[in-house]
mmJSON file of the N, C-alpha and C atoms, coordinates in Angstrom:
{"data_MODEL":{"atom_site":{
"group_PDB":["ATOM","ATOM","ATOM","ATOM","ATOM","ATOM","ATOM","ATOM","ATOM","ATOM","ATOM","ATOM","ATOM","ATOM","ATOM","ATOM","ATOM","ATOM","ATOM","ATOM","ATOM","ATOM","ATOM","ATOM","ATOM","ATOM","ATOM","ATOM","ATOM","ATOM","ATOM","ATOM","ATOM","ATOM","ATOM","ATOM","ATOM","ATOM","ATOM","ATOM","ATOM","ATOM","ATOM","ATOM","ATOM","ATOM","ATOM","ATOM","ATOM","ATOM","ATOM","ATOM","ATOM","ATOM","ATOM","ATOM","ATOM","ATOM","ATOM","ATOM","ATOM","ATOM","ATOM","ATOM","ATOM","ATOM","ATOM","ATOM","ATOM","ATOM","ATOM","ATOM","ATOM","ATOM","ATOM","ATOM","ATOM","ATOM","ATOM","ATOM","ATOM","ATOM","ATOM","ATOM","ATOM","ATOM","ATOM","ATOM","ATOM","ATOM","ATOM","ATOM","ATOM","ATOM","ATOM","ATOM","ATOM","ATOM","ATOM","ATOM","ATOM","ATOM","ATOM","ATOM","ATOM","ATOM","ATOM","ATOM","ATOM","ATOM","ATOM","ATOM","ATOM","ATOM","ATOM","ATOM","ATOM","ATOM","ATOM","ATOM","ATOM","ATOM","ATOM","ATOM","ATOM","ATOM","ATOM","ATOM","ATOM","ATOM","ATOM","ATOM","ATOM","ATOM","ATOM","ATOM","ATOM","ATOM","ATOM","ATOM","ATOM","ATOM","ATOM","ATOM","ATOM","ATOM","ATOM","ATOM","ATOM","ATOM","ATOM","ATOM","ATOM","ATOM","ATOM","ATOM","ATOM","ATOM","ATOM","ATOM","ATOM","ATOM","ATOM","ATOM","ATOM","ATOM","ATOM","ATOM","ATOM","ATOM","ATOM","ATOM","ATOM","ATOM","ATOM","ATOM","ATOM","ATOM","ATOM","ATOM","ATOM","ATOM","ATOM","ATOM","ATOM","ATOM","ATOM","ATOM","ATOM","ATOM","ATOM","ATOM","ATOM","ATOM","ATOM","ATOM","ATOM","ATOM","ATOM","ATOM","ATOM","ATOM","ATOM","ATOM","ATOM","ATOM","ATOM","ATOM","ATOM","ATOM","ATOM","ATOM","ATOM"],
"id":[1,2,3,4,5,6,7,8,9,10,11,12,13,14,15,16,17,18,19,20,21,22,23,24,25,26,27,28,29,30,31,32,33,34,35,36,37,38,39,40,41,42,43,44,45,46,47,48,49,50,51,52,53,54,55,56,57,58,59,60,61,62,63,64,65,66,67,68,69,70,71,72,73,74,75,76,77,78,79,80,81,82,83,84,85,86,87,88,89,90,91,92,93,94,95,96,97,98,99,100,101,102,103,104,105,106,107,108,109,110,111,112,113,114,115,116,117,118,119,120,121,122,123,124,125,126,127,128,129,130,131,132,133,134,135,136,137,138,139,140,141,142,143,144,145,146,147,148,149,150,151,152,153,154,155,156,157,158,159,160,161,162,163,164,165,166,167,168,169,170,171,172,173,174,175,176,177,178,179,180,181,182,183,184,185,186,187,188,189,190,191,192,193,194,195,196,197,198,199,200,201,202,203,204,205,206,207,208,209,210,211,212,213],
"type_symbol":["N","C","C","N","C","C","N","C","C","N","C","C","N","C","C","N","C","C","N","C","C","N","C","C","N","C","C","N","C","C","N","C","C","N","C","C","N","C","C","N","C","C","N","C","C","N","C","C","N","C","C","N","C","C","N","C","C","N","C","C","N","C","C","N","C","C","N","C","C","N","C","C","N","C","C","N","C","C","N","C","C","N","C","C","N","C","C","N","C","C","N","C","C","N","C","C","N","C","C","N","C","C","N","C","C","N","C","C","N","C","C","N","C","C","N","C","C","N","C","C","N","C","C","N","C","C","N","C","C","N","C","C","N","C","C","N","C","C","N","C","C","N","C","C","N","C","C","N","C","C","N","C","C","N","C","C","N","C","C","N","C","C","N","C","C","N","C","C","N","C","C","N","C","C","N","C","C","N","C","C","N","C","C","N","C","C","N","C","C","N","C","C","N","C","C","N","C","C","N","C","C","N","C","C","N","C","C","N","C","C","N","C","C"],
"label_atom_id":["N","CA","C","N","CA","C","N","CA","C","N","CA","C","N","CA","C","N","CA","C","N","CA","C","N","CA","C","N","CA","C","N","CA","C","N","CA","C","N","CA","C","N","CA","C","N","CA","C","N","CA","C","N","CA","C","N","CA","C","N","CA","C","N","CA","C","N","CA","C","N","CA","C","N","CA","C","N","CA","C","N","CA","C","N","CA","C","N","CA","C","N","CA","C","N","CA","C","N","CA","C","N","CA","C","N","CA","C","N","CA","C","N","CA","C","N","CA","C","N","CA","C","N","CA","C","N","CA","C","N","CA","C","N","CA","C","N","CA","C","N","CA","C","N","CA","C","N","CA","C","N","CA","C","N","CA","C","N","CA","C","N","CA","C","N","CA","C","N","CA","C","N","CA","C","N","CA","C","N","CA","C","N","CA","C","N","CA","C","N","CA","C","N","CA","C","N","CA","C","N","CA","C","N","CA","C","N","CA","C","N","CA","C","N","CA","C","N","CA","C","N","CA","C","N","CA","C","N","CA","C","N","CA","C","N","CA","C","N","CA","C","N","CA","C","N","CA","C"],
"label_alt_id":[null,null,null,null,null,null,null,null,null,null,null,null,null,null,null,null,null,null,null,null,null,null,null,null,null,null,null,null,null,null,null,null,null,null,null,null,null,null,null,null,null,null,null,null,null,null,null,null,null,null,null,null,null,null,null,null,null,null,null,null,null,null,null,null,null,null,null,null,null,null,null,null,null,null,null,null,null,null,null,null,null,null,null,null,null,null,null,null,null,null,null,null,null,null,null,null,null,null,null,null,null,null,null,null,null,null,null,null,null,null,null,null,null,null,null,null,null,null,null,null,null,null,null,null,null,null,null,null,null,null,null,null,null,null,null,null,null,null,null,null,null,null,null,null,null,null,null,null,null,null,null,null,null,null,null,null,null,null,null,null,null,null,null,null,null,null,null,null,null,null,null,null,null,null,null,null,null,null,null,null,null,null,null,null,null,null,null,null,null,null,null,null,null,null,null,null,null,null,null,null,null,null,null,null,null,null,null,null,null,null,null,null,null],
"label_comp_id":["MET","MET","MET","LYS","LYS","LYS","THR","THR","THR","ILE","ILE","ILE","LYS","LYS","LYS","ALA","ALA","ALA","GLY","GLY","GLY","THR","THR","THR","TYR","TYR","TYR","ARG","ARG","ARG","HIS","HIS","HIS","TYR","TYR","TYR","LYS","LYS","LYS","GLY","GLY","GLY","PRO","PRO","PRO","LEU","LEU","LEU","TYR","TYR","TYR","GLU","GLU","GLU","VAL","VAL","VAL","ILE","ILE","ILE","ASP","ASP","ASP","THR","THR","THR","VAL","VAL","VAL","ARG","ARG","ARG","HIS","HIS","HIS","SER","SER","SER","GLU","GLU","GLU","THR","THR","THR","ASN","ASN","ASN","GLU","GLU","GLU","TRP","TRP","TRP","LEU","LEU","LEU","VAL","VAL","VAL","LEU","LEU","LEU","TYR","TYR","TYR","ARG","ARG","ARG","PRO","PRO","PRO","GLN","GLN","GLN","TYR","TYR","TYR","GLY","GLY","GLY","GLU","GLU","GLU","ARG","ARG","ARG","LYS","LYS","LYS","LEU","LEU","LEU","TRP","TRP","TRP","VAL","VAL","VAL","ARG","ARG","ARG","PRO","PRO","PRO","TYR","TYR","TYR","ASP","ASP","ASP","MET","MET","MET","PHE","PHE","PHE","VAL","VAL","VAL","GLU","GLU","GLU","THR","THR","THR","VAL","VAL","VAL","GLU","GLU","GLU","VAL","VAL","VAL","ASP","ASP","ASP","GLY","GLY","GLY","GLN","GLN","GLN","SER","SER","SER","VAL","VAL","VAL","ALA","ALA","ALA","ARG","ARG","ARG","PHE","PHE","PHE","ALA","ALA","ALA","TRP","TRP","TRP","VAL","VAL","VAL","SER","SER","SER","GLU","GLU","GLU"],
"label_asym_id":["A","A","A","A","A","A","A","A","A","A","A","A","A","A","A","A","A","A","A","A","A","A","A","A","A","A","A","A","A","A","A","A","A","A","A","A","A","A","A","A","A","A","A","A","A","A","A","A","A","A","A","A","A","A","A","A","A","A","A","A","A","A","A","A","A","A","A","A","A","A","A","A","A","A","A","A","A","A","A","A","A","A","A","A","A","A","A","A","A","A","A","A","A","A","A","A","A","A","A","A","A","A","A","A","A","A","A","A","A","A","A","A","A","A","A","A","A","A","A","A","A","A","A","A","A","A","A","A","A","A","A","A","A","A","A","A","A","A","A","A","A","A","A","A","A","A","A","A","A","A","A","A","A","A","A","A","A","A","A","A","A","A","A","A","A","A","A","A","A","A","A","A","A","A","A","A","A","A","A","A","A","A","A","A","A","A","A","A","A","A","A","A","A","A","A","A","A","A","A","A","A","A","A","A","A","A","A","A","A","A","A","A","A"],
"label_entity_id":["1","1","1","1","1","1","1","1","1","1","1","1","1","1","1","1","1","1","1","1","1","1","1","1","1","1","1","1","1","1","1","1","1","1","1","1","1","1","1","1","1","1","1","1","1","1","1","1","1","1","1","1","1","1","1","1","1","1","1","1","1","1","1","1","1","1","1","1","1","1","1","1","1","1","1","1","1","1","1","1","1","1","1","1","1","1","1","1","1","1","1","1","1","1","1","1","1","1","1","1","1","1","1","1","1","1","1","1","1","1","1","1","1","1","1","1","1","1","1","1","1","1","1","1","1","1","1","1","1","1","1","1","1","1","1","1","1","1","1","1","1","1","1","1","1","1","1","1","1","1","1","1","1","1","1","1","1","1","1","1","1","1","1","1","1","1","1","1","1","1","1","1","1","1","1","1","1","1","1","1","1","1","1","1","1","1","1","1","1","1","1","1","1","1","1","1","1","1","1","1","1","1","1","1","1","1","1","1","1","1","1","1","1"],
"label_seq_id":[1,1,1,2,2,2,3,3,3,4,4,4,5,5,5,6,6,6,7,7,7,8,8,8,9,9,9,10,10,10,11,11,11,12,12,12,13,13,13,14,14,14,15,15,15,16,16,16,17,17,17,18,18,18,19,19,19,20,20,20,21,21,21,22,22,22,23,23,23,24,24,24,25,25,25,26,26,26,27,27,27,28,28,28,29,29,29,30,30,30,31,31,31,32,32,32,33,33,33,34,34,34,35,35,35,36,36,36,37,37,37,38,38,38,39,39,39,40,40,40,41,41,41,42,42,42,43,43,43,44,44,44,45,45,45,46,46,46,47,47,47,48,48,48,49,49,49,50,50,50,51,51,51,52,52,52,53,53,53,54,54,54,55,55,55,56,56,56,57,57,57,58,58,58,59,59,59,60,60,60,61,61,61,62,62,62,63,63,63,64,64,64,65,65,65,66,66,66,67,67,67,68,68,68,69,69,69,70,70,70,71,71,71],
"pdbx_PDB_ins_code":[null,null,null,null,null,null,null,null,null,null,null,null,null,null,null,null,null,null,null,null,null,null,null,null,null,null,null,null,null,null,null,null,null,null,null,null,null,null,null,null,null,null,null,null,null,null,null,null,null,null,null,null,null,null,null,null,null,null,null,null,null,null,null,null,null,null,null,null,null,null,null,null,null,null,null,null,null,null,null,null,null,null,null,null,null,null,null,null,null,null,null,null,null,null,null,null,null,null,null,null,null,null,null,null,null,null,null,null,null,null,null,null,null,null,null,null,null,null,null,null,null,null,null,null,null,null,null,null,null,null,null,null,null,null,null,null,null,null,null,null,null,null,null,null,null,null,null,null,null,null,null,null,null,null,null,null,null,null,null,null,null,null,null,null,null,null,null,null,null,null,null,null,null,null,null,null,null,null,null,null,null,null,null,null,null,null,null,null,null,null,null,null,null,null,null,null,null,null,null,null,null,null,null,null,null,null,null,null,null,null,null,null,null],
"Cartn_x":[0.853,0.006,0.881,0.588,1.266,0.553,1.273,0.591,1.248,0.597,1.073,0.484,1.273,0.837,-0.217,-1.365,-2.416,-1.958,-2.412,-2.079,-1.958,-1.26,-1.101,0.282,0.2,1.411,1.408,2.648,2.875,3.353,2.671,3.082,4.326,5.131,6.431,6.153,4.922,4.706,4.094,3.805,3.382,2.125,1.059,-0.324,-0.262,-1.127,-1.248,-2.473,-2.261,-3.229,-3.361,-4.575,-4.87,-4.89,-3.934,-3.964,-4.828,-5.803,-6.748,-6.294,-5.935,-5.55,-5.107,-4.64,-4.327,-5.531,-5.919,-6.919,-6.517,-7.32,-6.996,-7.911,-7.397,-8.173,-8.989,-10.209,-11.065,-10.696,-10.233,-9.951,-8.465,-7.509,-6.167,-5.358,-6.033,-5.442,-4.32,-4.133,-3.086,-3.342,-2.322,-2.378,-2.513,-3.421,-3.701,-3.74,-3.344,-3.527,-4.677,-5.571,-6.813,-6.498,-6.705,-6.393,-7.263,-7.282,-8.014,-7.176,-7.331,-6.622,-7.25,-6.374,-6.814,-7.155,-7.621,-8.107,-9.153,-9.837,-10.896,-12.064,-12.612,-13.763,-13.434,-12.184,-11.746,-12.38,-12.543,-13.03,-11.917,-12.389,-11.435,-10.765,-9.517,-8.67,-7.955,-7.526,-6.618,-5.458,-4.358,-3.121,-2.45,-1.767,-1.07,-0.015,-0.047,0.948,2.355,2.847,4.271,4.531,3.561,3.635,3.711,2.804,2.649,3.937,4.587,5.806,7.097,7.091,8.228,8.94,10.13,10.827,10.746,10.751,10.752,11.941,12.398,13.516,13.043,13.518,13.086,14.36,14.672,15.859,17.155,17.179,18.331,18.492,17.529,17.529,16.397,16.58,15.573,14.81,13.489,12.607,11.473,10.789,9.558,8.507,7.689,6.49,5.522,5.34,4.57,5.389,5.562,6.365,5.367,5.522,4.746,5.004,3.937,3.979,3.574,2.371,1.828,0.637,0.243,-1.015,-2.22],
"Cartn_y":[-1.194,0.022,1.228,2.142,3.443,4.395,5.173,6.124,7.464,8.499,9.916,10.586,11.495,12.322,13.239,13.278,14.118,15.589,16.539,17.957,18.842,19.985,20.997,20.768,20.821,20.708,21.894,22.31,23.321,22.754,23.074,22.605,23.436,22.833,23.624,24.927,25.099,26.323,27.371,26.98,27.886,27.667,27.175,26.983,25.876,26.055,25.184,24.218,22.957,21.865,21.138,20.603,19.89,18.377,17.53,16.145,15.459,14.629,13.965,12.576,11.804,10.398,9.796,8.51,7.789,6.832,6.608,5.756,4.878,3.935,2.994,3.087,2.984,2.955,1.671,1.673,0.455,-0.575,-0.126,-1.12,-1.542,-0.647,-0.95,-1.139,-0.831,-0.86,0.071,1.011,1.979,2.877,3.208,4.075,5.571,6.247,7.71,8.527,9.781,10.78,11.575,11.586,12.44,13.704,14.833,16.164,17.26,18.374,19.562,20.812,21.741,22.965,23.76,24.727,25.608,26.984,26.973,28.133,27.765,28.702,28.454,27.631,26.737,25.955,24.834,24.525,23.553,22.15,21.801,20.465,19.357,18.165,17.103,16.62,16.316,15.808,14.556,13.737,12.652,12.734,12.238,12.222,10.986,10.203,9.022,9.253,8.4,8.493,8.74,7.945,8.099,9.517,10.094,11.369,12.408,12.252,13.253,13.332,12.242,12.266,12.373,12.446,12.647,13.967,14.127,15.41,15.895,17.141,17.71,18.665,18.971,19.922,21.276,22.25,23.698,24.446,25.182,25.991,25.186,23.966,23.101,22.432,22.627,21.917,20.974,19.902,18.934,19.288,19.522,19.878,18.946,18.892,18.032,18.627,17.871,18.342,18.95,18.215,18.748,18.589,19.7,19.66,19.849,18.933,18.975,20.315,21.005,22.234,22.05,21.592,21.311,20.485,20.168,19.411,20.226],
"Cartn_z":[-0.006,-0.03,0.042,-0.895,-0.904,-0.113,0.822,1.625,1.422,1.835,1.829,2.964,3.59,4.645,4.268,4.913,4.645,5.065,4.409,4.855,3.532,3.822,2.762,2.104,0.754,-0.072,-0.999,-1.304,-2.343,-3.659,-4.769,-6.099,-6.457,-7.335,-7.519,-8.356,-8.854,-9.47,-8.593,-7.257,-6.227,-5.527,-6.178,-5.519,-4.423,-3.426,-2.322,-2.652,-2.162,-2.33,-1.056,-0.803,0.379,-0.008,0.482,0.159,1.189,0.617,1.522,1.874,0.848,1.093,-0.187,-0.19,-1.293,-1.594,-2.863,-3.301,-4.449,-4.757,-5.877,-7.015,-8.282,-9.412,-9.509,-9.735,-9.68,-10.746,-11.865,-12.928,-12.999,-12.771,-12.949,-11.596,-10.475,-9.101,-8.996,-9.838,-9.654,-8.459,-7.718,-6.541,-7.061,-6.47,-6.936,-5.612,-5.637,-4.658,-4.874,-3.753,-3.891,-3.154,-3.857,-3.396,-3.903,-3.386,-3.838,-3.752,-4.695,-4.7,-3.566,-3.075,-1.978,-2.626,-3.839,-4.611,-5.571,-6.086,-7.079,-6.485,-7.387,-6.914,-5.924,-5.738,-4.75,-5.042,-6.307,-6.636,-6.401,-6.103,-5.939,-7.224,-7.098,-8.203,-7.73,-8.724,-8.444,-9.456,-8.95,-9.773,-9.477,-10.396,-10.099,-8.982,-7.962,-6.874,-7.271,-8.191,-8.647,-9.205,-9.957,-10.53,-9.348,-8.367,-7.308,-6.471,-6.287,-5.452,-6.15,-7.511,-8.32,-8.231,-8.655,-8.807,-10.234,-10.395,-11.673,-11.82,-13.018,-13.101,-13.43,-12.59,-12.716,-12.696,-13.79,-13.937,-13.555,-14.1,-13.988,-12.567,-11.713,-10.421,-10.222,-9.544,-9.257,-7.954,-8.177,-7.048,-6.986,-5.78,-5.625,-6.389,-7.053,-7.722,-6.745,-5.667,-4.51,-3.221,-2.514,-1.268,-0.087,0.905,2.097,2.838,3.31,4.017,5.509,5.713,7.058,7.102,8.324,8.519,8.311],
"occupancy":[1.0,1.0,1.0,1.0,1.0,1.0,1.0,1.0,1.0,1.0,1.0,1.0,1.0,1.0,1.0,1.0,1.0,1.0,1.0,1.0,1.0,1.0,1.0,1.0,1.0,1.0,1.0,1.0,1.0,1.0,1.0,1.0,1.0,1.0,1.0,1.0,1.0,1.0,1.0,1.0,1.0,1.0,1.0,1.0,1.0,1.0,1.0,1.0,1.0,1.0,1.0,1.0,1.0,1.0,1.0,1.0,1.0,1.0,1.0,1.0,1.0,1.0,1.0,1.0,1.0,1.0,1.0,1.0,1.0,1.0,1.0,1.0,1.0,1.0,1.0,1.0,1.0,1.0,1.0,1.0,1.0,1.0,1.0,1.0,1.0,1.0,1.0,1.0,1.0,1.0,1.0,1.0,1.0,1.0,1.0,1.0,1.0,1.0,1.0,1.0,1.0,1.0,1.0,1.0,1.0,1.0,1.0,1.0,1.0,1.0,1.0,1.0,1.0,1.0,1.0,1.0,1.0,1.0,1.0,1.0,1.0,1.0,1.0,1.0,1.0,1.0,1.0,1.0,1.0,1.0,1.0,1.0,1.0,1.0,1.0,1.0,1.0,1.0,1.0,1.0,1.0,1.0,1.0,1.0,1.0,1.0,1.0,1.0,1.0,1.0,1.0,1.0,1.0,1.0,1.0,1.0,1.0,1.0,1.0,1.0,1.0,1.0,1.0,1.0,1.0,1.0,1.0,1.0,1.0,1.0,1.0,1.0,1.0,1.0,1.0,1.0,1.0,1.0,1.0,1.0,1.0,1.0,1.0,1.0,1.0,1.0,1.0,1.0,1.0,1.0,1.0,1.0,1.0,1.0,1.0,1.0,1.0,1.0,1.0,1.0,1.0,1.0,1.0,1.0,1.0,1.0,1.0,1.0,1.0,1.0,1.0,1.0,1.0],
"B_iso_or_equiv":[0.0,0.0,0.0,0.0,0.0,0.0,0.0,0.0,0.0,0.0,0.0,0.0,0.0,0.0,0.0,0.0,0.0,0.0,0.0,0.0,0.0,0.0,0.0,0.0,0.0,0.0,0.0,0.0,0.0,0.0,0.0,0.0,0.0,0.0,0.0,0.0,0.0,0.0,0.0,0.0,0.0,0.0,0.0,0.0,0.0,0.0,0.0,0.0,0.0,0.0,0.0,0.0,0.0,0.0,0.0,0.0,0.0,0.0,0.0,0.0,0.0,0.0,0.0,0.0,0.0,0.0,0.0,0.0,0.0,0.0,0.0,0.0,0.0,0.0,0.0,0.0,0.0,0.0,0.0,0.0,0.0,0.0,0.0,0.0,0.0,0.0,0.0,0.0,0.0,0.0,0.0,0.0,0.0,0.0,0.0,0.0,0.0,0.0,0.0,0.0,0.0,0.0,0.0,0.0,0.0,0.0,0.0,0.0,0.0,0.0,0.0,0.0,0.0,0.0,0.0,0.0,0.0,0.0,0.0,0.0,0.0,0.0,0.0,0.0,0.0,0.0,0.0,0.0,0.0,0.0,0.0,0.0,0.0,0.0,0.0,0.0,0.0,0.0,0.0,0.0,0.0,0.0,0.0,0.0,0.0,0.0,0.0,0.0,0.0,0.0,0.0,0.0,0.0,0.0,0.0,0.0,0.0,0.0,0.0,0.0,0.0,0.0,0.0,0.0,0.0,0.0,0.0,0.0,0.0,0.0,0.0,0.0,0.0,0.0,0.0,0.0,0.0,0.0,0.0,0.0,0.0,0.0,0.0,0.0,0.0,0.0,0.0,0.0,0.0,0.0,0.0,0.0,0.0,0.0,0.0,0.0,0.0,0.0,0.0,0.0,0.0,0.0,0.0,0.0,0.0,0.0,0.0,0.0,0.0,0.0,0.0,0.0,0.0],
"pdbx_formal_charge":[null,null,null,null,null,null,null,null,null,null,null,null,null,null,null,null,null,null,null,null,null,null,null,null,null,null,null,null,null,null,null,null,null,null,null,null,null,null,null,null,null,null,null,null,null,null,null,null,null,null,null,null,null,null,null,null,null,null,null,null,null,null,null,null,null,null,null,null,null,null,null,null,null,null,null,null,null,null,null,null,null,null,null,null,null,null,null,null,null,null,null,null,null,null,null,null,null,null,null,null,null,null,null,null,null,null,null,null,null,null,null,null,null,null,null,null,null,null,null,null,null,null,null,null,null,null,null,null,null,null,null,null,null,null,null,null,null,null,null,null,null,null,null,null,null,null,null,null,null,null,null,null,null,null,null,null,null,null,null,null,null,null,null,null,null,null,null,null,null,null,null,null,null,null,null,null,null,null,null,null,null,null,null,null,null,null,null,null,null,null,null,null,null,null,null,null,null,null,null,null,null,null,null,null,null,null,null,null,null,null,null,null,null],
"auth_seq_id":[1,1,1,2,2,2,3,3,3,4,4,4,5,5,5,6,6,6,7,7,7,8,8,8,9,9,9,10,10,10,11,11,11,12,12,12,13,13,13,14,14,14,15,15,15,16,16,16,17,17,17,18,18,18,19,19,19,20,20,20,21,21,21,22,22,22,23,23,23,24,24,24,25,25,25,26,26,26,27,27,27,28,28,28,29,29,29,30,30,30,31,31,31,32,32,32,33,33,33,34,34,34,35,35,35,36,36,36,37,37,37,38,38,38,39,39,39,40,40,40,41,41,41,42,42,42,43,43,43,44,44,44,45,45,45,46,46,46,47,47,47,48,48,48,49,49,49,50,50,50,51,51,51,52,52,52,53,53,53,54,54,54,55,55,55,56,56,56,57,57,57,58,58,58,59,59,59,60,60,60,61,61,61,62,62,62,63,63,63,64,64,64,65,65,65,66,66,66,67,67,67,68,68,68,69,69,69,70,70,70,71,71,71],
"auth_comp_id":["MET","MET","MET","LYS","LYS","LYS","THR","THR","THR","ILE","ILE","ILE","LYS","LYS","LYS","ALA","ALA","ALA","GLY","GLY","GLY","THR","THR","THR","TYR","TYR","TYR","ARG","ARG","ARG","HIS","HIS","HIS","TYR","TYR","TYR","LYS","LYS","LYS","GLY","GLY","GLY","PRO","PRO","PRO","LEU","LEU","LEU","TYR","TYR","TYR","GLU","GLU","GLU","VAL","VAL","VAL","ILE","ILE","ILE","ASP","ASP","ASP","THR","THR","THR","VAL","VAL","VAL","ARG","ARG","ARG","HIS","HIS","HIS","SER","SER","SER","GLU","GLU","GLU","THR","THR","THR","ASN","ASN","ASN","GLU","GLU","GLU","TRP","TRP","TRP","LEU","LEU","LEU","VAL","VAL","VAL","LEU","LEU","LEU","TYR","TYR","TYR","ARG","ARG","ARG","PRO","PRO","PRO","GLN","GLN","GLN","TYR","TYR","TYR","GLY","GLY","GLY","GLU","GLU","GLU","ARG","ARG","ARG","LYS","LYS","LYS","LEU","LEU","LEU","TRP","TRP","TRP","VAL","VAL","VAL","ARG","ARG","ARG","PRO","PRO","PRO","TYR","TYR","TYR","ASP","ASP","ASP","MET","MET","MET","PHE","PHE","PHE","VAL","VAL","VAL","GLU","GLU","GLU","THR","THR","THR","VAL","VAL","VAL","GLU","GLU","GLU","VAL","VAL","VAL","ASP","ASP","ASP","GLY","GLY","GLY","GLN","GLN","GLN","SER","SER","SER","VAL","VAL","VAL","ALA","ALA","ALA","ARG","ARG","ARG","PHE","PHE","PHE","ALA","ALA","ALA","TRP","TRP","TRP","VAL","VAL","VAL","SER","SER","SER","GLU","GLU","GLU"],
"auth_asym_id":["A","A","A","A","A","A","A","A","A","A","A","A","A","A","A","A","A","A","A","A","A","A","A","A","A","A","A","A","A","A","A","A","A","A","A","A","A","A","A","A","A","A","A","A","A","A","A","A","A","A","A","A","A","A","A","A","A","A","A","A","A","A","A","A","A","A","A","A","A","A","A","A","A","A","A","A","A","A","A","A","A","A","A","A","A","A","A","A","A","A","A","A","A","A","A","A","A","A","A","A","A","A","A","A","A","A","A","A","A","A","A","A","A","A","A","A","A","A","A","A","A","A","A","A","A","A","A","A","A","A","A","A","A","A","A","A","A","A","A","A","A","A","A","A","A","A","A","A","A","A","A","A","A","A","A","A","A","A","A","A","A","A","A","A","A","A","A","A","A","A","A","A","A","A","A","A","A","A","A","A","A","A","A","A","A","A","A","A","A","A","A","A","A","A","A","A","A","A","A","A","A","A","A","A","A","A","A","A","A","A","A","A","A"],
"auth_atom_id":["N","CA","C","N","CA","C","N","CA","C","N","CA","C","N","CA","C","N","CA","C","N","CA","C","N","CA","C","N","CA","C","N","CA","C","N","CA","C","N","CA","C","N","CA","C","N","CA","C","N","CA","C","N","CA","C","N","CA","C","N","CA","C","N","CA","C","N","CA","C","N","CA","C","N","CA","C","N","CA","C","N","CA","C","N","CA","C","N","CA","C","N","CA","C","N","CA","C","N","CA","C","N","CA","C","N","CA","C","N","CA","C","N","CA","C","N","CA","C","N","CA","C","N","CA","C","N","CA","C","N","CA","C","N","CA","C","N","CA","C","N","CA","C","N","CA","C","N","CA","C","N","CA","C","N","CA","C","N","CA","C","N","CA","C","N","CA","C","N","CA","C","N","CA","C","N","CA","C","N","CA","C","N","CA","C","N","CA","C","N","CA","C","N","CA","C","N","CA","C","N","CA","C","N","CA","C","N","CA","C","N","CA","C","N","CA","C","N","CA","C","N","CA","C","N","CA","C","N","CA","C","N","CA","C","N","CA","C","N","CA","C","N","CA","C","N","CA","C"],
"pdbx_PDB_model_num":[1,1,1,1,1,1,1,1,1,1,1,1,1,1,1,1,1,1,1,1,1,1,1,1,1,1,1,1,1,1,1,1,1,1,1,1,1,1,1,1,1,1,1,1,1,1,1,1,1,1,1,1,1,1,1,1,1,1,1,1,1,1,1,1,1,1,1,1,1,1,1,1,1,1,1,1,1,1,1,1,1,1,1,1,1,1,1,1,1,1,1,1,1,1,1,1,1,1,1,1,1,1,1,1,1,1,1,1,1,1,1,1,1,1,1,1,1,1,1,1,1,1,1,1,1,1,1,1,1,1,1,1,1,1,1,1,1,1,1,1,1,1,1,1,1,1,1,1,1,1,1,1,1,1,1,1,1,1,1,1,1,1,1,1,1,1,1,1,1,1,1,1,1,1,1,1,1,1,1,1,1,1,1,1,1,1,1,1,1,1,1,1,1,1,1,1,1,1,1,1,1,1,1,1,1,1,1,1,1,1,1,1,1]
}}}
């Protein structure tokens, strides 16, 4: 089981997101992260777990796509 700490995360582009939990895709069993933006309509979204926790390159440096901020 893949888990993630619930709480507030900052996307590498700046916006804040509330991570709720990890969930599974009903057909593929892929692990997904359930989250919502802290702006706009605040609708729920899912993103593949591996993509959520990966690093991305920004200005030649490797940074977390989503960095944990607080509970």
